[in-house]
Structure formats: structure tokens, C-alpha cells
C-alpha positions in Angstrom: 0.1 0.3 -0.2 1.5 3.3 -0.5 3.0 5.2 2.1 0.4 8.3 3.6 3.6 10.1 4.8 4.2 10.4 0.8 1.0 12.6 0.6 3.0 15.6 2.1 6.3 15.3 0.2 7.1 18.1 -3.1 6.2 16.5 -6.7 7.5 17.0 -9.8 6.8 16.7 -12.9 9.3 14.7 -15.0 9.5 14.1 -18.5 11.0 10.9 -19.9 12.2 11.0 -23.1 12.5 6.9 -24.3 10.2 4.7 -22.9 13.1 2.3 -23.5 14.3 -0.3 -20.9 16.0 2.6 -19.6 13.1 5.3 -19.8 11.3 2.6 -18.1 13.6 1.7 -15.2 14.0 5.2 -14.6 10.6 6.3 -14.3 10.3 2.8 -11.9 12.9 4.1 -9.5 11.8 7.6 -9.4 8.3 6.6 -8.2 9.3 3.6 -6.2 12.2 5.1 -4.8 12.1 8.8 -4.4 11.7 10.9 -1.1 9.4 13.0 -3.5 6.7 12.5 -5.7 6.8 12.6 -9.6 3.9 13.0 -12.2 5.9 11.2 -15.1 5.5 11.5 -18.7 7.2 8.8 -20.5 7.6 10.0 -24.8 9.0 8.0 -27.7 8.8 7.7 -31.2 6.2 5.1 -30.8 3.1 5.9 -28.9 2.5 2.0 -27.9 5.9 1.6 -26.8 5.4 4.5 -24.4 2.0 3.5 -23.6 3.2 -0.1 -22.6 6.3 1.1 -20.4 3.4 3.7 -18.9 1.3 0.3 -18.0 4.7 -1.6 -17.0 5.4 1.0 -14.4 1.5 1.6 -13.1 2.1 -2.4 -12.6 5.2 -1.7 -10.8 4.2 1.2 -8.4 1.5 1.7 -5.9 3.2 5.5 -4.8 1.5 8.1 -5.0 1.7 10.3 -8.9 0.4 9.9 -12.2 2.4 8.3 -15.1 1.3 9.6 -19.0 2.1 8.6 -22.3 2.8 11.1 -24.9 4.4 10.6 -28.9 7.8 12.5 -29.0 8.4 13.0 -33.0 11.9 11.2 -34.0 12.9 14.6 -35.5 10.6 17.5 -35.0 8.1 18.4 -31.8 4.2 19.2 -32.2 1.9 20.9 -29.9 1.6 18.0 -27.3 5.3 17.8 -26.5 5.4 21.5 -27.1 2.7 22.0 -24.2 4.4 18.6 -21.9 7.9 20.4 -21.8 6.4 24.3 -20.8 4.9 23.4 -17.2 7.7 20.4 -16.5 10.7 20.5 -14.0 13.0 18.7 -15.8 13.7 16.1 -19.1 15.7 13.1 -18.5 16.6 11.7 -21.7 17.0 8.0 -22.2 17.3 8.3 -26.3 20.2 7.6 -28.5 23.5 9.3 -28.0 23.1 11.3 -31.4 19.6 12.8 -29.9 21.2 14.3 -27.3 21.8 17.7 -28.6 17.6 17.8 -30.3 16.8 17.0 -26.4 18.4 19.5 -24.8 17.5 22.9 -27.5 14.1 21.7 -26.2 15.3 21.7 -22.4 17.0 25.4 -23.0 14.0 26.4 -25.1 11.8 25.4 -22.3 13.6 26.5 -19.5 13.6 22.6 -17.9 16.3 21.2 -16.6 18.2 18.0 -18.4 20.5 14.8 -17.5 21.2 12.6 -20.0 22.6 9.2 -20.5 24.9 9.2 -23.0 28.6 8.6 -23.4 28.9 9.8 -26.8 31.4 12.8 -26.9 30.6 14.6 -29.7 27.2 15.2 -28.8 28.1 15.4 -25.1 30.5 18.4 -26.5 27.6 20.0 -29.0 25.3 19.8 -25.5 27.9 21.4 -22.9 27.9 24.9 -26.2 24.1 24.5 -25.7 24.0 24.8 -21.8 26.1 27.8 -21.6 24.7 30.4 -20.0 21.6 28.7 -18.8 19.6 29.3 -15.8 18.9 25.6 -15.7 20.8 22.8 -15.2 22.2 20.5 -17.0 24.0 16.8 -15.9 25.4 14.8 -18.4 26.5 11.0 -19.0 24.8 10.3 -15.7 24.4 6.2 -15.9 27.0 3.7 -14.9 30.5 4.5 -17.2 30.2 6.8 -17.7 29.0 8.3 -14.6 28.5 6.6 -10.8 32.2 4.7 -11.5 33.7 8.8 -11.7 31.9 9.9 -8.9 33.3 6.9 -6.9 37.0 7.7 -8.5 36.5 11.4 -7.2 35.3 10.0 -4.1 37.9 7.9 -3.3 40.8 10.4 -4.6 38.8 13.0 -1.7 39.8 10.3 0.7 43.1 9.8 -0.6 43.9 13.4 -0.3 42.6 14.6 2.6 45.0 11.9 4.1 48.1 14.1 2.6 46.6 17.5 2.7 46.9 18.1 -1.4 45.4 16.9 -4.6 48.3 15.2 -6.1 48.5 11.5 -6.8 49.9 9.1 -8.9 47.3 6.9 -10.3 43.7 6.7 -10.8 42.0 4.2 -12.7 38.3 3.5 -13.3 36.9 0.1 -14.6 33.6 -1.2 -15.4 31.9 -4.5 -17.2 28.5 -5.3 -17.7 28.8 -8.8 -18.3 27.2 -12.2 -17.9 27.6 -14.8 -15.7 28.6 -17.8 -18.3 30.0 -17.5 -21.6 31.0 -19.6 -24.4 33.4 -19.8 -27.2 33.9 -17.7 -29.9 32.8 -14.4 -28.5 33.0 -15.4 -24.8 29.9 -12.9 -24.5 26.5 -12.2 -24.1 24.7 -8.4 -24.9 23.3 -7.1 -21.8 22.7 -3.5 -23.5 23.1 -1.4 -26.6 24.8 -3.7 -29.3 25.8 -0.6 -31.5 27.1 0.8 -28.1 29.8 -1.9 -27.5 31.1 -1.7 -30.8 31.4 2.3 -30.9 33.4 2.1 -27.6 35.9 -0.8 -29.2 36.6 1.3 -32.0 36.7 4.8 -30.9 40.0 6.4 -29.3 40.4 6.5 -25.3 40.8 9.6 -22.9 43.2 9.2 -20.6 46.5 11.0 -18.6 49.9 10.0 -18.9 52.8 12.0 -16.8 49.8 14.9 -16.0 49.5 15.5 -19.7 45.4 14.7 -21.0 46.0 12.6 -24.3 44.8 9.7 -26.8 45.1 5.8 -27.1 43.7 3.6 -29.3 40.9 1.4 -27.9 41.8 -2.1 -27.1 45.6 -1.3 -26.9 46.2 -2.4 -23.5 45.1 -6.0 -22.4 45.2 -6.9 -19.0 44.7 -9.3 -16.6 42.4 -7.9 -13.4 41.6 -9.7 -10.6 38.2 -8.3 -8.6 36.2 -10.0 -5.7 38.0 -13.9 -6.8 37.0 -13.7 -10.3 39.5 -13.2 -13.4 38.8 -10.8 -15.9 40.6 -9.0 -18.9 40.4 -4.8 -18.8 41.3 -3.0 -22.0 40.6 0.6 -23.1 37.6 1.9 -24.3 35.8 5.3 -25.3 33.8 7.6 -23.3 33.7 6.0 -20.0 36.4 8.9 -17.9 34.2 11.7 -18.4 35.4 14.7 -17.8 37.7 13.3 -15.3 40.9 13.8 -17.7 40.1 17.3 -18.2 39.5 17.8 -14.7 42.4 15.8 -13.4 45.0 17.1 -16.0 48.2 18.1 -14.4 47.2 16.4 -10.4 47.3 13.1 -11.5 50.3 11.1 -13.1 48.4 8.2 -14.7 44.6 8.2 -15.6 42.4 5.8 -17.5 39.5 3.7 -17.7 38.8 0.7 -19.3 35.9 -1.9 -19.9 36.0 -5.3 -18.2 35.4 -9.0 -20.1 35.8 -12.2 -19.2 39.0 -13.5 -20.5 39.1 -14.5 -24.4 36.6 -11.9 -25.6 38.9 -9.4 -26.8 40.9 -11.8 -28.4 37.8 -12.6 -30.7 37.0 -8.8 -31.2 39.9 -8.2 -32.6 40.7 -11.2 -34.8 37.1 -9.8 -36.4 38.3 -6.7 -36.8 41.0 -7.6 -38.6 38.5 -9.3 -41.0 37.1 -6.2 -41.6 37.6 -4.9 -45.3 39.0 -2.5 -46.4 37.9 1.1 -46.2 34.4 -0.7 -44.1 33.6 1.6 -41.3 34.9 -0.3 -38.4 32.2 0.1 -35.9 29.2 -1.1 -38.3 31.3 -3.5 -39.6 31.9 -5.2 -35.8 28.5 -4.4 -34.7 27.4 -6.8 -38.0 29.5 -9.3 -37.1 28.6 -9.1 -33.5 24.8 -9.2 -33.7 25.0 -12.3 -36.1 27.8 -14.0 -33.4 26.6 -13.1 -29.8 23.7 -13.4 -28.1 21.7 -11.3 -25.7 20.9 -12.8 -22.5 18.4 -11.4 -19.6 20.8 -13.1 -16.4 23.3 -10.3 -16.0 26.0 -8.9 -13.6 27.6 -5.3 -13.5 30.9 -5.3 -11.9 32.6 -2.0 -10.9 36.1 -1.3 -9.8 37.9 2.6 -8.8 41.7 3.0 -7.3 43.3 5.8 -6.7 47.3 5.5 -5.4 49.9 7.1 -4.1 53.3 7.2 -3.2 54.3 8.3 0.1 57.7 10.1 1.2 58.7 7.1 2.9 58.5 4.7 -0.9 55.2 2.8 0.0 52.3 3.1 -1.9 49.2 3.8 -0.1 46.0 2.6 -2.4 42.0 3.4 -1.8 40.0 0.8 -3.4 36.8 -0.2 -4.1 34.8 -2.7 -5.8 31.2 -3.6 -6.3 29.2 -7.2 -8.4 25.5 -5.8 -8.8 23.2 -8.5 -9.7 19.7 -8.5 -11.1 17.1 -6.9 -8.7 14.0 -5.9 -7.0 12.1 -2.7 -7.0 8.4 -2.2 -6.4 6.8 -5.3 -8.7 9.5 -5.8 -10.5 12.7 -7.6 -11.3 15.7 -4.8 -12.8 18.5 -6.5 -14.7 21.6 -5.1 -13.3 22.4 -2.9 -15.7 19.1 -1.6 -15.8 19.5 -0.7 -12.4 22.6 0.3 -12.1 22.4 3.0 -15.7 19.1 3.9 -14.4 19.3 4.8 -10.6 22.8 7.2 -11.7 20.4 8.8 -13.9 17.7 9.0 -11.1 19.9 10.3 -8.6 21.0 13.1 -11.3 17.6 14.4 -11.6 17.4 14.1 -7.6 20.1 16.8 -7.5 18.4 19.2 -9.6 15.4 19.6 -8.5 16.5 19.5 -4.7 19.8 21.3 -5.0 19.6 22.9 -7.9 22.4 24.1 -10.7 23.0 26.6 -13.7 24.5 25.6 -16.7 26.5 22.2 -17.1 27.5 20.5 -14.0 30.1 17.1 -15.2 30.7 14.1 -13.1 33.9 15.8 -11.5 31.6 18.8 -10.4 29.4 16.4 -8.8 29.4 16.3 -4.4 29.9 12.2 -4.2 28.9 12.1 -0.5 25.3 13.8 -1.5 25.1 11.2 -5.2 26.4 8.3 -3.3 24.1 8.7 0.0 20.8 9.7 -2.3 17.8 7.1 -2.4 18.5 5.8 -5.5 22.3 5.0 -5.6 23.0 3.8 -1.9 19.6 1.2 -3.0 20.9 -0.1 -5.9 24.7 0.5 -5.7 24.7 -0.2 -1.4 27.0 1.7 1.0 
């Protein structure tokens, strides 16, 4: 039954663009776990998809607040959309990354806070330009990686620096894998999220810090074994996961990088597939097509997260602060969420809470989010633990 205390809470009107798995999960978390009430409006280019998502959220939560579907044109707007945006508080963007600039412009036009999930670098830079001088706040790349792992790394950096009195450290590492418990040859992988997103992050360059300077390195160019909570994985560079931390920590950290975790054998298979690409072929599209034909999708998943910060003291000993998590599927309200759904949507929901309750002007990137407030919020603390 609904908690009667909720009836005295502040209520916010929230627009969610994109009614797929992430948009639906974000809506469920906001309605079921928040410390405020929400009226949700889910839009999708397919109205029936939005209606399905609305029914799913309504079935999953009895907390107060309405849930309404609307048609969101794929490349324009209409009077219905404009009217909804005009009276809303925030726009949460769960659409493919190439749509981010369009959604950000709509948020700016209607004076809304805005948050998105995309890991796309070029689109993120465009949104930063759109948000310049805005009265409302824009929190970008709010999901898992980029997103939670970057805030976690900043929290560890703060903790280590409190012990030593300055911001200079030797190394910051961030590792994330969206995986399945079991895999088979030859790919040693199963899809748990966007198929094109995986292929793209394997071929675009990764931004890192080396010798205190920001630079780019080829993805899949530094494969190494790593053991996390007793399980062996392979790590390698992929694009986008470092968010704005290379820019923020340039000159303060000798080495910083983000790598994606995979089961042993997967990266070797990917390299072999890319080596077979015809001359002149787009590597991301070629890899995507090959992966779609060879890699299965799976519902049973897990998310592995690791971050660490190191500093060598004057005594020559290395001090390391690290944190690891393995997140499994979980129950929210009446629904069972995949690990990748829960972890990604929790970061977006928590970012929405920061914007709605604390306010923000212009762009707020991962390095600017207060780690304590973010990690202790109702969405992140419930899904990721303390």
C-alpha cells in the first residue's frame, strides 16, 4: 500500500524521453524509491512503446503520482510535446546519444533542467555549448560508465587527499563491466545492453592522462588481466567511460584511465573480427554486424565495478584506496530489474534528484558532483549499496 507520509512530499513533473528499458527503469525508480512524489510523462517515437512503459511502471509501483504516455516525434516537435515541456520541471534523456543535442535544445527552450545517459563524446561537447549561460542545470553522462564510476573515483580521490593535504596523486583507475555469469566460445560474451554502443566504444579512441597530461590512446591497445572479488577478468581501453575526469585531473594526476572489463577470451575474438574487416569498411558498423550474428543476448546479468586511487609517500610505500562492487539483478517495487538497467537508471534518477532539490546552473559534469550527496541518495544507495 502507498506510504501515507508520501502525500506530504514535494511533487515534480518529470519528462522522460525514450520509453525503452532504461527510460522505463528510470521511471520506476523515481516513482518507487524517491523521497519526493512525481508525475511522470514518458515519450517515445512509437506511442505504443510509451503506453507499454506506462503500464509497466503502474504495475510496478503503488506510490502516488500519475504516469502518462505521449508521442515524441523522432526529429521534430508538436503542440502536445511543447505543452508538456512548458509545464515540466526536468527532461530526462534516455534516447540514443545522437539525439542528445536535440533534447538539450528543447530543455533550454522551455527552461527545464536536463540530464542524459549518453557516452558519446561529440554530442556531449555540443550539449555543453547549448547549456552555456542557462539558468537551469544540465548533468551529463549520468549512467554507469560514464557516470557512477567517475563519481566513485572522485570520492576515493578526496579520501586519499584528506590524508595528505593536497590533490596530487599518482594514479586513478576506473573499471566497469556489464557482463553475464556464463559465456561461451568463440566470443566469450553476451549482450546485456546496446549492441551498437558496445561496437562503437571498441573502435573510438580513449582519453587518458599520462605523465600529468591528457592524451588519447587507441581502444583495445592495453589488455591486462585483473582479479576483482576473486574472479579473473580482462581489462582494456574503450572510449567514453572516463567522462570529464581527464580534463579535470590534468596536471594533478600522473596516470588516469578507464577500461572496460570482459571475460578472458573476448577481446582476442574482437581483435580477430576487426582484422577481417574489408578495406574501407567502417570498423564500428562492421564489428556491430558481426557481433549481432555471433553474440547472443542474455537476461541474467551482473555489473562489476572497480575504482582505485594510489599515491607513493615520502617513505617510498604506495598507499592505495580502492572500492569494488558486483551488482546483480534486483527487485524494485513489483518488478525485477536487470543489473545494467538498475545501475544505469539509478545514476540518472539520482542526478535528477540533485537538480530538482539542490538546483544547478549550466553544465554539471561528473567531477563537479558532490560524491557524498550522490552516493548517499535514495536511488544510488539502494542499487549500489553504501
